[in-house]
NUKE-586901 format. One record per atom (N, C-alpha, C, O): residue number from 1; residue in three letters; x, y, z. Coordinates in Angstrom, 1 decimal, decimal comma. Layout:
N
+-----+-----+--------+--------+--------+
|   n | res |      u |      v |      w |
+-----+-----+--------+--------+--------+
| NUM | ALA |      X |      Y |      Z |
...
+-----+-----+--------+--------+--------+
END
This chain:
123
+-----+-----+--------+--------+--------+
|   n | res |      u |      v |      w |
+-----+-----+--------+--------+--------+
|   1 | MET |  -68,0 |  -50,5 |   17,1 |
|   1 | MET |  -67,5 |  -51,8 |   17,8 |
|   1 | MET |  -68,1 |  -53,1 |   17,1 |
|   1 | MET |  -67,4 |  -54,1 |   16,9 |
|   2 | GLN |  -69,2 |  -52,9 |   16,7 |
|   2 | GLN |  -69,7 |  -53,9 |   15,9 |
|   2 | GLN |  -68,8 |  -54,3 |   14,7 |
|   2 | GLN |  -68,6 |  -55,5 |   14,3 |
|   3 | LYS |  -68,3 |  -53,1 |   14,0 |
|   3 | LYS |  -67,5 |  -53,5 |   12,7 |
|   3 | LYS |  -66,2 |  -54,2 |   13,3 |
|   3 | LYS |  -65,6 |  -55,0 |   12,6 |
|   4 | MET |  -65,9 |  -53,9 |   14,4 |
|   4 | MET |  -64,5 |  -54,4 |   14,9 |
|   4 | MET |  -64,8 |  -55,8 |   15,2 |
|   4 | MET |  -63,9 |  -56,6 |   15,0 |
|   5 | SER |  -65,8 |  -56,1 |   15,6 |
|   5 | SER |  -66,2 |  -57,5 |   16,1 |
|   5 | SER |  -66,3 |  -58,4 |   14,8 |
|   5 | SER |  -65,9 |  -59,5 |   14,7 |
|   6 | GLU |  -66,9 |  -57,6 |   13,6 |
|   6 | GLU |  -67,2 |  -58,3 |   12,4 |
|   6 | GLU |  -65,7 |  -58,6 |   11,6 |
|   6 | GLU |  -65,5 |  -59,5 |   10,9 |
|   7 | HIS |  -64,8 |  -57,6 |   11,9 |
|   7 | HIS |  -63,4 |  -57,9 |   11,3 |
|   7 | HIS |  -62,7 |  -59,0 |   12,0 |
|   7 | HIS |  -62,0 |  -59,8 |   11,4 |
|   8 | ARG |  -63,0 |  -59,0 |   13,5 |
|   8 | ARG |  -62,5 |  -60,0 |   14,1 |
|   8 | ARG |  -63,0 |  -61,3 |   13,8 |
|   8 | ARG |  -62,2 |  -62,2 |   13,6 |
|   9 | ASN |  -64,2 |  -61,4 |   13,7 |
|   9 | ASN |  -64,8 |  -62,8 |   13,3 |
|   9 | ASN |  -64,2 |  -63,1 |   11,8 |
|   9 | ASN |  -63,6 |  -64,2 |   11,6 |
|  10 | THR |  -64,5 |  -62,1 |   10,9 |
|  10 | THR |  -63,8 |  -62,4 |    9,6 |
|  10 | THR |  -62,3 |  -62,8 |    9,6 |
|  10 | THR |  -61,8 |  -63,6 |    8,9 |
|  11 | ASN |  -61,6 |  -62,1 |   10,6 |
|  11 | ASN |  -60,3 |  -62,6 |   10,6 |
|  11 | ASN |  -60,0 |  -64,0 |   11,3 |
|  11 | ASN |  -59,2 |  -64,8 |   10,9 |
|  12 | LEU |  -60,8 |  -64,2 |   12,2 |
|  12 | LEU |  -60,8 |  -65,6 |   12,8 |
|  12 | LEU |  -61,2 |  -66,5 |   11,7 |
|  12 | LEU |  -60,7 |  -67,6 |   11,6 |
|  13 | SER |  -62,2 |  -66,1 |   10,7 |
|  13 | SER |  -62,5 |  -67,2 |    9,9 |
|  13 | SER |  -61,5 |  -67,5 |    9,0 |
|  13 | SER |  -61,2 |  -68,7 |    8,8 |
|  14 | LEU |  -60,8 |  -66,3 |    8,3 |
|  14 | LEU |  -59,7 |  -66,4 |    7,5 |
|  14 | LEU |  -58,7 |  -67,2 |    8,2 |
|  14 | LEU |  -58,1 |  -68,0 |    7,5 |
|  15 | PHE |  -58,4 |  -67,1 |    9,4 |
|  15 | PHE |  -57,3 |  -67,7 |    9,8 |
|  15 | PHE |  -57,5 |  -69,1 |    9,8 |
|  15 | PHE |  -56,6 |  -69,9 |    9,4 |
|  16 | SER |  -58,8 |  -69,6 |   10,3 |
|  16 | SER |  -59,2 |  -70,8 |   10,4 |
|  16 | SER |  -59,3 |  -71,6 |    9,0 |
|  16 | SER |  -59,0 |  -72,8 |    9,0 |
|  17 | VAL |  -59,6 |  -70,9 |    7,9 |
|  17 | VAL |  -59,5 |  -71,4 |    6,6 |
|  17 | VAL |  -58,1 |  -71,4 |    6,3 |
|  17 | VAL |  -57,7 |  -72,5 |    5,8 |
|  18 | LEU |  -57,1 |  -70,5 |    6,5 |
|  18 | LEU |  -55,8 |  -70,5 |    6,2 |
|  18 | LEU |  -55,1 |  -71,8 |    7,0 |
|  18 | LEU |  -54,2 |  -72,5 |    6,4 |
|  19 | ALA |  -55,4 |  -71,9 |    8,3 |
|  19 | ALA |  -54,9 |  -73,1 |    9,1 |
|  19 | ALA |  -55,2 |  -74,5 |    8,3 |
|  19 | ALA |  -54,3 |  -75,3 |    8,1 |
|  20 | ARG |  -56,7 |  -74,7 |    7,9 |
|  20 | ARG |  -57,1 |  -75,8 |    7,1 |
|  20 | ARG |  -56,3 |  -76,0 |    5,9 |
|  20 | ARG |  -55,8 |  -77,1 |    5,6 |
|  21 | LEU |  -56,3 |  -74,9 |    5,2 |
|  21 | LEU |  -55,4 |  -75,1 |    4,0 |
|  21 | LEU |  -54,0 |  -75,5 |    4,2 |
|  21 | LEU |  -53,4 |  -76,3 |    3,4 |
|  22 | LYS |  -53,4 |  -74,9 |    5,2 |
|  22 | LYS |  -52,0 |  -75,5 |    5,6 |
|  22 | LYS |  -51,9 |  -76,8 |    6,0 |
|  22 | LYS |  -50,9 |  -77,4 |    5,8 |
|  23 | ARG |  -52,9 |  -77,3 |    6,7 |
|  23 | ARG |  -52,8 |  -78,7 |    7,1 |
|  23 | ARG |  -53,1 |  -79,7 |    5,7 |
|  23 | ARG |  -52,6 |  -80,8 |    5,5 |
|  24 | GLU |  -54,0 |  -79,0 |    5,0 |
|  24 | GLU |  -54,1 |  -79,8 |    3,8 |
|  24 | GLU |  -53,0 |  -79,8 |    2,9 |
|  24 | GLU |  -52,6 |  -80,9 |    2,3 |
|  25 | LEU |  -52,4 |  -78,8 |    2,7 |
|  25 | LEU |  -51,2 |  -78,7 |    1,9 |
|  25 | LEU |  -50,3 |  -79,7 |    2,5 |
|  25 | LEU |  -49,7 |  -80,4 |    1,7 |
|  26 | ASN |  -50,0 |  -79,7 |    3,7 |
|  26 | ASN |  -49,0 |  -80,7 |    4,4 |
|  26 | ASN |  -49,4 |  -82,2 |    4,2 |
|  26 | ASN |  -48,6 |  -83,1 |    4,0 |
|  27 | ARG |  -50,7 |  -82,3 |    4,2 |
|  27 | ARG |  -51,2 |  -83,8 |    4,0 |
|  27 | ARG |  -50,7 |  -84,2 |    2,5 |
|  27 | ARG |  -50,1 |  -85,2 |    2,2 |
|  28 | LEU |  -51,2 |  -83,2 |    1,6 |
|  28 | LEU |  -50,8 |  -83,5 |    0,1 |
|  28 | LEU |  -49,4 |  -83,7 |   -0,2 |
|  28 | LEU |  -49,0 |  -84,5 |   -1,0 |
|  29 | THR |  -48,5 |  -82,9 |    0,5 |
|  29 | THR |  -47,1 |  -82,9 |    0,5 |
|  29 | THR |  -46,4 |  -84,1 |    0,9 |
|  29 | THR |  -45,5 |  -84,7 |    0,3 |
|  30 | ARG |  -47,0 |  -84,5 |    2,2 |
|  30 | ARG |  -46,6 |  -85,9 |    2,5 |
|  30 | ARG |  -47,1 |  -87,1 |    1,7 |
|  30 | ARG |  -46,5 |  -88,1 |    1,5 |
|  31 | ASP |  -48,4 |  -87,0 |    1,2 |
|  31 | ASP |  -48,8 |  -88,0 |    0,2 |
|  31 | ASP |  -47,9 |  -88,1 |   -1,1 |
|  31 | ASP |  -47,4 |  -89,1 |   -1,6 |
|  32 | ASP |  -47,6 |  -86,8 |   -1,6 |
|  32 | ASP |  -47,0 |  -86,8 |   -2,8 |
|  32 | ASP |  -45,5 |  -87,4 |   -2,5 |
|  32 | ASP |  -45,0 |  -88,1 |   -3,4 |
|  33 | GLU |  -44,9 |  -87,3 |   -1,4 |
|  33 | GLU |  -43,5 |  -87,7 |   -1,0 |
|  33 | GLU |  -43,6 |  -89,1 |   -0,7 |
|  33 | GLU |  -42,6 |  -89,7 |   -0,9 |
|  34 | GLU |  -44,6 |  -89,7 |   -0,4 |
|  34 | GLU |  -45,0 |  -91,1 |   -0,3 |
|  34 | GLU |  -45,2 |  -91,7 |   -1,5 |
|  34 | GLU |  -44,9 |  -92,9 |   -1,7 |
|  35 | LEU |  -45,8 |  -91,0 |   -2,5 |
|  35 | LEU |  -46,0 |  -91,6 |   -3,9 |
|  35 | LEU |  -44,7 |  -91,5 |   -4,5 |
|  35 | LEU |  -44,4 |  -92,4 |   -5,4 |
|  36 | GLN |  -43,7 |  -90,5 |   -4,3 |
|  36 | GLN |  -42,6 |  -90,6 |   -4,8 |
|  36 | GLN |  -41,7 |  -91,7 |   -4,4 |
|  36 | GLN |  -41,0 |  -92,2 |   -5,2 |
|  37 | GLN |  -41,7 |  -92,0 |   -3,1 |
|  37 | GLN |  -41,1 |  -93,1 |   -2,7 |
|  37 | GLN |  -41,5 |  -94,3 |   -3,2 |
|  37 | GLN |  -40,7 |  -95,2 |   -3,5 |
|  38 | ASP |  -42,7 |  -94,5 |   -3,2 |
|  38 | ASP |  -43,3 |  -95,7 |   -3,5 |
|  38 | ASP |  -42,9 |  -95,8 |   -5,2 |
|  38 | ASP |  -42,6 |  -96,9 |   -5,6 |
|  39 | HIS |  -42,9 |  -94,8 |   -5,9 |
|  39 | HIS |  -42,4 |  -94,9 |   -7,2 |
|  39 | HIS |  -41,0 |  -95,5 |   -7,5 |
|  39 | HIS |  -40,7 |  -96,4 |   -8,2 |
|  40 | SER |  -40,1 |  -94,7 |   -6,7 |
|  40 | SER |  -38,7 |  -95,0 |   -6,8 |
|  40 | SER |  -38,5 |  -96,5 |   -6,1 |
|  40 | SER |  -37,6 |  -97,2 |   -6,6 |
|  41 | LEU |  -39,3 |  -97,0 |   -5,1 |
|  41 | LEU |  -39,0 |  -98,3 |   -4,7 |
|  41 | LEU |  -39,6 |  -99,2 |   -6,0 |
|  41 | LEU |  -39,0 | -100,2 |   -6,4 |
|  42 | ASN |  -40,6 |  -98,9 |   -6,5 |
|  42 | ASN |  -41,3 |  -99,7 |   -8,0 |
|  42 | ASN |  -40,3 |  -99,6 |   -8,8 |
|  42 | ASN |  -40,0 | -100,8 |   -9,2 |
|  43 | ILE |  -39,5 |  -98,8 |   -9,2 |
|  43 | ILE |  -38,5 |  -98,5 |  -10,2 |
|  43 | ILE |  -37,3 |  -99,5 |   -9,8 |
|  43 | ILE |  -37,0 | -100,4 |  -10,6 |
|  44 | GLU |  -36,7 |  -99,4 |   -8,6 |
|  44 | GLU |  -35,6 | -100,1 |   -8,0 |
|  44 | GLU |  -36,0 | -101,7 |   -8,1 |
|  44 | GLU |  -35,2 | -102,5 |   -8,4 |
|  45 | THR |  -37,4 | -102,1 |   -7,7 |
|  45 | THR |  -37,8 | -103,3 |   -7,8 |
|  45 | THR |  -37,8 | -103,9 |   -9,2 |
|  45 | THR |  -37,5 | -105,0 |   -9,5 |
|  46 | GLU |  -38,2 | -103,1 |   -9,9 |
|  46 | GLU |  -38,3 | -103,6 |  -11,5 |
|  46 | GLU |  -36,8 | -103,6 |  -11,9 |
|  46 | GLU |  -36,6 | -104,6 |  -12,7 |
|  47 | ARG |  -35,8 | -102,9 |  -11,6 |
|  47 | ARG |  -34,5 | -102,9 |  -11,8 |
|  47 | ARG |  -33,9 | -104,2 |  -11,4 |
|  47 | ARG |  -33,3 | -104,9 |  -12,2 |
|  48 | LEU |  -34,0 | -104,6 |  -10,0 |
|  48 | LEU |  -33,5 | -105,7 |   -9,4 |
|  48 | LEU |  -34,2 | -106,8 |  -10,1 |
|  48 | LEU |  -33,6 | -107,9 |  -10,3 |
|  49 | SER |  -35,3 | -106,6 |  -10,4 |
|  49 | SER |  -36,0 | -108,1 |  -11,1 |
|  49 | SER |  -35,2 | -108,3 |  -12,5 |
|  49 | SER |  -34,8 | -109,3 |  -12,9 |
|  50 | ARG |  -35,2 | -107,2 |  -13,0 |
|  50 | ARG |  -34,5 | -107,5 |  -14,6 |
|  50 | ARG |  -33,0 | -107,9 |  -14,5 |
|  50 | ARG |  -32,5 | -108,7 |  -15,2 |
|  51 | ASP |  -32,4 | -107,2 |  -13,6 |
|  51 | ASP |  -31,1 | -107,8 |  -13,2 |
|  51 | ASP |  -31,0 | -109,4 |  -12,8 |
|  51 | ASP |  -30,3 | -110,2 |  -13,3 |
|  52 | SER |  -31,9 | -109,6 |  -11,9 |
|  52 | SER |  -32,0 | -110,9 |  -11,5 |
|  52 | SER |  -32,2 | -112,1 |  -12,8 |
|  52 | SER |  -31,6 | -113,1 |  -13,0 |
|  53 | GLU |  -33,3 | -111,5 |  -13,6 |
|  53 | GLU |  -33,5 | -112,1 |  -14,8 |
|  53 | GLU |  -32,5 | -112,3 |  -15,8 |
|  53 | GLU |  -32,2 | -113,3 |  -16,4 |
|  54 | ASN |  -31,8 | -111,2 |  -15,9 |
|  54 | ASN |  -30,7 | -111,2 |  -16,8 |
|  54 | ASN |  -29,7 | -112,1 |  -16,4 |
|  54 | ASN |  -29,1 | -112,7 |  -17,2 |
|  55 | GLU |  -29,4 | -112,2 |  -15,0 |
|  55 | GLU |  -28,3 | -113,1 |  -14,5 |
|  55 | GLU |  -28,7 | -114,5 |  -14,7 |
|  55 | GLU |  -27,8 | -115,3 |  -15,0 |
|  56 | ARG |  -30,0 | -114,8 |  -14,5 |
|  56 | ARG |  -30,5 | -116,0 |  -14,7 |
|  56 | ARG |  -30,3 | -116,5 |  -16,2 |
|  56 | ARG |  -29,7 | -117,6 |  -16,5 |
|  57 | LEU |  -30,6 | -115,7 |  -17,1 |
|  57 | LEU |  -30,5 | -115,9 |  -18,5 |
|  57 | LEU |  -29,0 | -116,0 |  -18,7 |
|  57 | LEU |  -28,6 | -117,0 |  -19,4 |
|  58 | GLY |  -28,2 | -115,2 |  -18,2 |
|  58 | GLY |  -26,8 | -115,3 |  -18,5 |
|  58 | GLY |  -26,3 | -116,6 |  -18,0 |
|  58 | GLY |  -25,3 | -117,2 |  -18,5 |
|  59 | LYS |  -26,9 | -117,1 |  -16,8 |
|  59 | LYS |  -26,3 | -118,4 |  -16,4 |
|  59 | LYS |  -26,9 | -119,5 |  -17,3 |
|  59 | LYS |  -26,2 | -120,5 |  -17,4 |
|  60 | ASP |  -28,0 | -119,4 |  -17,9 |
|  60 | ASP |  -28,6 | -120,3 |  -18,7 |
|  60 | ASP |  -27,7 | -120,4 |  -20,0 |
|  60 | ASP |  -27,5 | -121,6 |  -20,4 |
|  61 | ASP |  -27,3 | -119,3 |  -20,5 |
|  61 | ASP |  -26,6 | -119,0 |  -21,7 |
|  61 | ASP |  -25,2 | -119,7 |  -21,6 |
|  61 | ASP |  -24,7 | -120,3 |  -22,6 |
|  62 | GLU |  -24,5 | -119,6 |  -20,2 |
|  62 | GLU |  -23,3 | -120,2 |  -20,0 |
|  62 | GLU |  -23,4 | -121,7 |  -20,0 |
|  62 | GLU |  -22,5 | -122,4 |  -20,5 |
|  63 | GLU |  -24,6 | -122,2 |  -19,4 |
|  63 | GLU |  -24,7 | -123,7 |  -19,3 |
|  63 | GLU |  -24,8 | -124,2 |  -20,9 |
|  63 | GLU |  -24,3 | -125,2 |  -21,3 |
|  64 | LEU |  -25,5 | -123,6 |  -21,4 |
|  64 | LEU |  -25,8 | -123,9 |  -22,9 |
|  64 | LEU |  -24,4 | -123,9 |  -23,7 |
|  64 | LEU |  -24,1 | -124,8 |  -24,6 |
|  65 | GLN |  -23,7 | -122,9 |  -23,5 |
|  65 | GLN |  -22,3 | -123,0 |  -23,9 |
|  65 | GLN |  -21,4 | -123,9 |  -23,6 |
|  65 | GLN |  -20,5 | -124,3 |  -24,4 |
|  66 | GLN |  -21,5 | -124,2 |  -22,2 |
|  66 | GLN |  -20,8 | -125,4 |  -21,6 |
|  66 | GLN |  -21,1 | -126,8 |  -22,3 |
|  66 | GLN |  -20,4 | -127,6 |  -22,8 |
|  67 | ASP |  -22,6 | -126,9 |  -22,2 |
|  67 | ASP |  -23,1 | -128,0 |  -23,0 |
|  67 | ASP |  -22,7 | -128,2 |  -24,5 |
|  67 | ASP |  -22,2 | -129,3 |  -24,9 |
|  68 | HIS |  -22,7 | -127,0 |  -25,3 |
|  68 | HIS |  -22,2 | -127,2 |  -26,6 |
|  68 | HIS |  -20,8 | -127,4 |  -26,5 |
|  68 | HIS |  -20,4 | -128,2 |  -27,4 |
|  69 | SER |  -19,9 | -127,0 |  -25,8 |
|  69 | SER |  -18,4 | -127,3 |  -25,8 |
|  69 | SER |  -18,4 | -128,7 |  -25,5 |
|  69 | SER |  -17,9 | -129,5 |  -26,2 |
|  70 | LEU |  -19,1 | -129,2 |  -24,4 |
|  70 | LEU |  -19,1 | -130,6 |  -24,1 |
|  70 | LEU |  -19,4 | -131,6 |  -25,2 |
|  70 | LEU |  -18,8 | -132,7 |  -25,3 |
|  71 | ASN |  -20,4 | -131,1 |  -26,0 |
|  71 | ASN |  -20,9 | -131,9 |  -27,1 |
|  71 | ASN |  -19,8 | -131,9 |  -28,3 |
|  71 | ASN |  -19,5 | -133,0 |  -28,8 |
|  72 | ILE |  -19,2 | -130,9 |  -28,6 |
|  72 | ILE |  -18,1 | -130,7 |  -29,4 |
|  72 | ILE |  -16,9 | -131,6 |  -29,1 |
|  72 | ILE |  -16,3 | -132,3 |  -30,0 |
|  73 | GLU |  -16,5 | -131,5 |  -27,9 |
|  73 | GLU |  -15,4 | -132,3 |  -27,2 |
|  73 | GLU |  -15,8 | -133,8 |  -27,3 |
|  73 | GLU |  -15,0 | -134,7 |  -27,7 |
|  74 | THR |  -17,1 | -134,2 |  -26,9 |
|  74 | THR |  -17,4 | -135,5 |  -27,2 |
|  74 | THR |  -17,5 | -136,0 |  -28,6 |
|  74 | THR |  -17,1 | -137,1 |  -28,8 |
|  75 | GLU |  -18,0 | -135,2 |  -29,7 |
|  75 | GLU |  -18,0 | -135,5 |  -31,1 |
|  75 | GLU |  -16,5 | -135,8 |  -31,4 |
|  75 | GLU |  -16,2 | -136,9 |  -31,9 |
|  76 | ARG |  -15,7 | -134,8 |  -31,0 |
|  76 | ARG |  -14,3 | -134,9 |  -31,5 |
|  76 | ARG |  -13,5 | -136,1 |  -30,9 |
|  76 | ARG |  -12,7 | -136,7 |  -31,6 |
|  77 | LEU |  -13,8 | -136,6 |  -29,5 |
|  77 | LEU |  -13,3 | -137,6 |  -29,0 |
|  77 | LEU |  -13,9 | -138,9 |  -29,7 |
|  77 | LEU |  -13,2 | -140,0 |  -29,8 |
|  78 | SER |  -15,0 | -138,9 |  -30,1 |
|  78 | SER |  -15,6 | -140,0 |  -30,7 |
|  78 | SER |  -15,2 | -140,1 |  -32,1 |
|  78 | SER |  -15,2 | -141,2 |  -32,7 |
|  79 | ARG |  -14,9 | -139,0 |  -32,8 |
|  79 | ARG |  -14,1 | -139,3 |  -34,2 |
|  79 | ARG |  -12,6 | -139,7 |  -33,9 |
|  79 | ARG |  -12,1 | -140,4 |  -34,7 |
|  80 | ASP |  -12,1 | -139,3 |  -33,0 |
|  80 | ASP |  -10,6 | -139,7 |  -32,7 |
|  80 | ASP |  -10,4 | -141,1 |  -32,4 |
|  80 | ASP |   -9,5 | -141,8 |  -32,9 |
|  81 | SER |  -11,4 | -141,5 |  -31,6 |
|  81 | SER |  -11,5 | -142,9 |  -31,4 |
|  81 | SER |  -11,8 | -144,0 |  -32,5 |
|  81 | SER |  -11,2 | -145,1 |  -32,7 |
|  82 | GLU |  -13,0 | -143,4 |  -33,2 |
|  82 | GLU |  -13,2 | -143,9 |  -34,7 |
|  82 | GLU |  -12,2 | -144,0 |  -35,6 |
|  82 | GLU |  -12,2 | -145,0 |  -36,4 |
|  83 | ASN |  -11,2 | -143,1 |  -35,7 |
|  83 | ASN |  -10,1 | -142,9 |  -36,6 |
|  83 | ASN |   -9,2 | -143,8 |  -36,2 |
|  83 | ASN |   -8,6 | -144,6 |  -37,0 |
|  84 | GLU |   -9,0 | -143,8 |  -34,9 |
|  84 | GLU |   -7,8 | -144,8 |  -34,3 |
|  84 | GLU |   -8,2 | -146,1 |  -34,5 |
|  84 | GLU |   -7,4 | -146,9 |  -35,0 |
|  85 | ARG |   -9,4 | -146,5 |  -34,3 |
|  85 | ARG |   -9,9 | -148,0 |  -34,5 |
|  85 | ARG |   -9,7 | -148,2 |  -36,2 |
|  85 | ARG |   -9,3 | -149,2 |  -36,6 |
|  86 | LEU |  -10,0 | -147,3 |  -37,0 |
|  86 | LEU |   -9,9 | -147,5 |  -38,5 |
|  86 | LEU |   -8,5 | -147,7 |  -38,8 |
|  86 | LEU |   -8,1 | -148,4 |  -39,7 |
|  87 | GLY |   -7,7 | -146,8 |  -38,0 |
|  87 | GLY |   -6,3 | -147,0 |  -38,3 |
|  87 | GLY |   -5,6 | -148,2 |  -38,2 |
|  87 | GLY |   -4,7 | -148,7 |  -38,9 |
|  88 | LYS |   -6,2 | -148,6 |  -36,8 |
|  88 | LYS |   -5,7 | -150,1 |  -36,3 |
|  88 | LYS |   -6,1 | -151,2 |  -37,3 |
|  88 | LYS |   -5,4 | -152,1 |  -37,5 |
|  89 | ASP |   -7,4 | -150,9 |  -37,8 |
|  89 | ASP |   -8,1 | -152,0 |  -38,8 |
|  89 | ASP |   -7,1 | -151,9 |  -40,2 |
|  89 | ASP |   -6,7 | -153,0 |  -40,7 |
|  90 | ASP |   -6,7 | -150,7 |  -40,7 |
|  90 | ASP |   -5,9 | -150,6 |  -41,8 |
|  90 | ASP |   -4,5 | -151,2 |  -41,6 |
|  90 | ASP |   -3,9 | -151,8 |  -42,4 |
|  91 | GLU |   -4,2 | -150,9 |  -40,4 |
|  91 | GLU |   -2,5 | -151,5 |  -40,0 |
|  91 | GLU |   -2,5 | -153,1 |  -40,1 |
|  91 | GLU |   -1,6 | -153,8 |  -40,6 |
|  92 | GLU |   -3,6 | -153,6 |  -39,6 |
|  92 | GLU |   -4,0 | -155,0 |  -39,5 |
|  92 | GLU |   -4,2 | -155,7 |  -40,8 |
|  92 | GLU |   -3,8 | -156,8 |  -41,0 |
|  93 | LEU |   -4,8 | -154,8 |  -41,7 |
|  93 | LEU |   -5,1 | -155,3 |  -43,2 |
|  93 | LEU |   -3,5 | -155,4 |  -44,0 |
|  93 | LEU |   -3,2 | -156,3 |  -44,7 |
|  94 | GLN |   -2,9 | -154,3 |  -43,7 |
|  94 | GLN |   -1,7 | -154,1 |  -44,3 |
|  94 | GLN |   -0,7 | -155,3 |  -43,7 |
|  94 | GLN |    0,0 | -156,0 |  -44,5 |
|  95 | GLN |   -0,7 | -155,4 |  -42,3 |
|  95 | GLN |    0,1 | -156,5 |  -42,3 |
|  95 | GLN |   -0,2 | -157,9 |  -42,5 |
|  95 | GLN |    0,6 | -158,8 |  -42,6 |
|  96 | ASP |   -1,7 | -158,1 |  -42,6 |
|  96 | ASP |   -2,2 | -159,3 |  -43,2 |
|  96 | ASP |   -1,6 | -159,4 |  -44,6 |
|  96 | ASP |   -1,1 | -160,5 |  -45,0 |
|  97 | HIS |   -1,7 | -158,2 |  -45,3 |
|  97 | HIS |   -1,3 | -158,5 |  -46,7 |
|  97 | HIS |    0,2 | -158,7 |  -46,8 |
|  97 | HIS |    0,7 | -159,4 |  -47,7 |
|  98 | SER |    0,9 | -158,1 |  -46,1 |
|  98 | SER |    2,5 | -158,4 |  -46,0 |
|  98 | SER |    2,9 | -159,8 |  -45,6 |
|  98 | SER |    3,8 | -160,4 |  -46,2 |
|  99 | LEU |    2,1 | -160,4 |  -44,6 |
|  99 | LEU |    2,4 | -161,7 |  -44,3 |
|  99 | LEU |    1,8 | -162,5 |  -45,4 |
|  99 | LEU |    2,5 | -163,5 |  -45,8 |
| 100 | LYS |    0,8 | -162,3 |  -46,0 |
| 100 | LYS |    0,4 | -163,1 |  -47,2 |
| 100 | LYS |    1,2 | -163,0 |  -48,4 |
| 100 | LYS |    1,4 | -164,0 |  -49,1 |
| 101 | SER |    1,8 | -161,9 |  -48,6 |
| 101 | SER |    2,8 | -161,8 |  -49,6 |
| 101 | SER |    4,1 | -162,4 |  -49,4 |
| 101 | SER |    4,8 | -162,7 |  -50,4 |
| 102 | LYS |    4,5 | -162,5 |  -48,0 |
| 102 | LYS |    5,6 | -163,1 |  -47,5 |
| 102 | LYS |    5,4 | -164,7 |  -47,5 |
| 102 | LYS |    6,3 | -165,4 |  -47,9 |
| 103 | ASN |    4,5 | -165,1 |  -47,3 |
| 103 | ASN |    4,0 | -166,7 |  -47,4 |
| 103 | ASN |    3,9 | -167,2 |  -48,8 |
| 103 | ASN |    4,2 | -168,4 |  -49,1 |
| 104 | GLU |    3,6 | -166,5 |  -49,6 |
| 104 | GLU |    3,4 | -166,9 |  -51,0 |
| 104 | GLU |    5,0 | -167,1 |  -51,6 |
| 104 | GLU |    5,9 | -166,2 |  -51,6 |
| 105 | ARG |    5,0 | -168,4 |  -52,2 |
| 105 | ARG |    6,3 | -168,6 |  -52,8 |
| 105 | ARG |    6,5 | -167,8 |  -54,1 |
| 105 | ARG |    5,4 | -167,4 |  -54,4 |
| 106 | PRO |    7,4 | -167,5 |  -54,9 |
| 106 | PRO |    7,4 | -167,0 |  -56,0 |
| 106 | PRO |    7,4 | -168,3 |  -57,0 |
| 106 | PRO |    7,8 | -169,4 |  -56,8 |
| 107 | GLU |    6,8 | -167,9 |  -58,2 |
| 107 | GLU |    6,6 | -168,8 |  -59,2 |
| 107 | GLU |    7,9 | -169,2 |  -59,8 |
| 107 | GLU |    8,8 | -168,3 |  -60,2 |
| 108 | SER |    8,0 | -170,6 |  -59,9 |
| 108 | SER |    9,2 | -170,8 |  -60,6 |
| 108 | SER |    9,2 | -170,6 |  -62,2 |
| 108 | SER |    8,1 | -170,3 |  -62,7 |
| 109 | SER |   10,1 | -170,8 |  -62,9 |
| 109 | SER |   10,1 | -170,6 |  -64,2 |
| 109 | SER |    9,3 | -171,8 |  -64,9 |
| 109 | SER |    8,4 | -171,6 |  -65,8 |
| 110 | GLU |    9,6 | -172,9 |  -64,4 |
| 110 | GLU |    8,8 | -173,9 |  -64,9 |
| 110 | GLU |    7,4 | -173,9 |  -64,6 |
| 110 | GLU |    6,6 | -174,4 |  -65,5 |
| 111 | GLU |    6,9 | -173,4 |  -63,4 |
| 111 | GLU |    5,5 | -173,1 |  -63,1 |
| 111 | GLU |    4,9 | -172,1 |  -64,2 |
| 111 | GLU |    3,8 | -172,3 |  -64,8 |
| 112 | LYS |    5,7 | -171,1 |  -64,5 |
| 112 | LYS |    5,2 | -170,0 |  -65,5 |
| 112 | LYS |    5,0 | -170,6 |  -66,8 |
| 112 | LYS |    4,0 | -170,4 |  -67,5 |
| 113 | LYS |    5,8 | -171,4 |  -67,1 |
| 113 | LYS |    5,6 | -172,1 |  -68,5 |
| 113 | LYS |    4,5 | -172,9 |  -68,5 |
| 113 | LYS |    3,7 | -172,7 |  -69,4 |
| 114 | ARG |    4,2 | -173,7 |  -67,6 |
| 114 | ARG |    3,1 | -174,5 |  -67,5 |
| 114 | ARG |    1,8 | -173,8 |  -67,6 |
| 114 | ARG |    0,9 | -174,1 |  -68,3 |
| 115 | ARG |    1,8 | -172,7 |  -66,7 |
| 115 | ARG |    0,7 | -171,9 |  -66,7 |
| 115 | ARG |    0,3 | -171,2 |  -68,1 |
| 115 | ARG |   -0,8 | -171,3 |  -68,6 |
| 116 | LEU |    1,4 | -170,5 |  -68,7 |
| 116 | LEU |    1,3 | -170,0 |  -70,1 |
| 116 | LEU |    0,7 | -171,1 |  -71,0 |
| 116 | LEU |   -0,1 | -170,8 |  -71,8 |
| 117 | PHE |    1,2 | -172,3 |  -70,9 |
| 117 | PHE |    0,9 | -173,6 |  -71,8 |
| 117 | PHE |   -0,7 | -173,7 |  -71,5 |
| 117 | PHE |   -1,5 | -173,5 |  -72,4 |
| 118 | ARG |   -1,0 | -173,9 |  -70,3 |
| 118 | ARG |   -2,4 | -174,2 |  -70,3 |
| 118 | ARG |   -3,5 | -173,1 |  -70,6 |
| 118 | ARG |   -4,6 | -173,4 |  -71,0 |
| 119 | SER |   -2,9 | -171,8 |  -70,4 |
| 119 | SER |   -3,7 | -170,6 |  -71,1 |
| 119 | SER |   -3,8 | -170,6 |  -72,4 |
| 119 | SER |   -4,9 | -170,2 |  -72,9 |
| 120 | LYS |   -2,8 | -171,1 |  -73,2 |
| 120 | LYS |   -2,9 | -171,1 |  -74,7 |
| 120 | LYS |   -3,6 | -172,1 |  -75,1 |
| 120 | LYS |   -4,2 | -171,9 |  -76,2 |
| 121 | MET |   -3,8 | -173,4 |  -74,5 |
| 121 | MET |   -4,3 | -174,6 |  -74,8 |
| 121 | MET |   -6,0 | -174,4 |  -74,5 |
| 121 | MET |   -6,8 | -175,1 |  -75,1 |
| 122 | THR |   -6,3 | -173,5 |  -73,6 |
| 122 | THR |   -7,6 | -173,3 |  -73,4 |
| 122 | THR |   -8,4 | -172,3 |  -74,4 |
| 122 | THR |   -9,6 | -172,3 |  -74,6 |
| 123 | VAL |   -7,5 | -171,6 |  -75,1 |
| 123 | VAL |   -7,8 | -170,4 |  -76,0 |
| 123 | VAL |   -8,3 | -171,2 |  -77,2 |
| 123 | VAL |   -8,6 | -170,6 |  -78,2 |
+-----+-----+--------+--------+--------+
END
């Protein structure tokens, strides 16, 4: 009878240890699941942060490209304006030259002779 009592106490002790191990295993399993969820959340947060940063950089890049395009367009318009101004100046000079040429009367043969005579005399 005493042996049976010992076996029973041993079995109770083993069941007690087994129950404690099961509880610990369940706790560790829950902790592991929580760690995996935290890890997944960290990975997702990092991905979203990278996506957000890439989107911001993309917008910065778009803004720089737009600024560059505007600078190129402004420079082109400035050159066109300057070329147009220079073209008008050139036209005015040509018109002035044409008017000057029209206003000068041709040299008469008498005037040519005098001019040639004076140039010979000075030599």
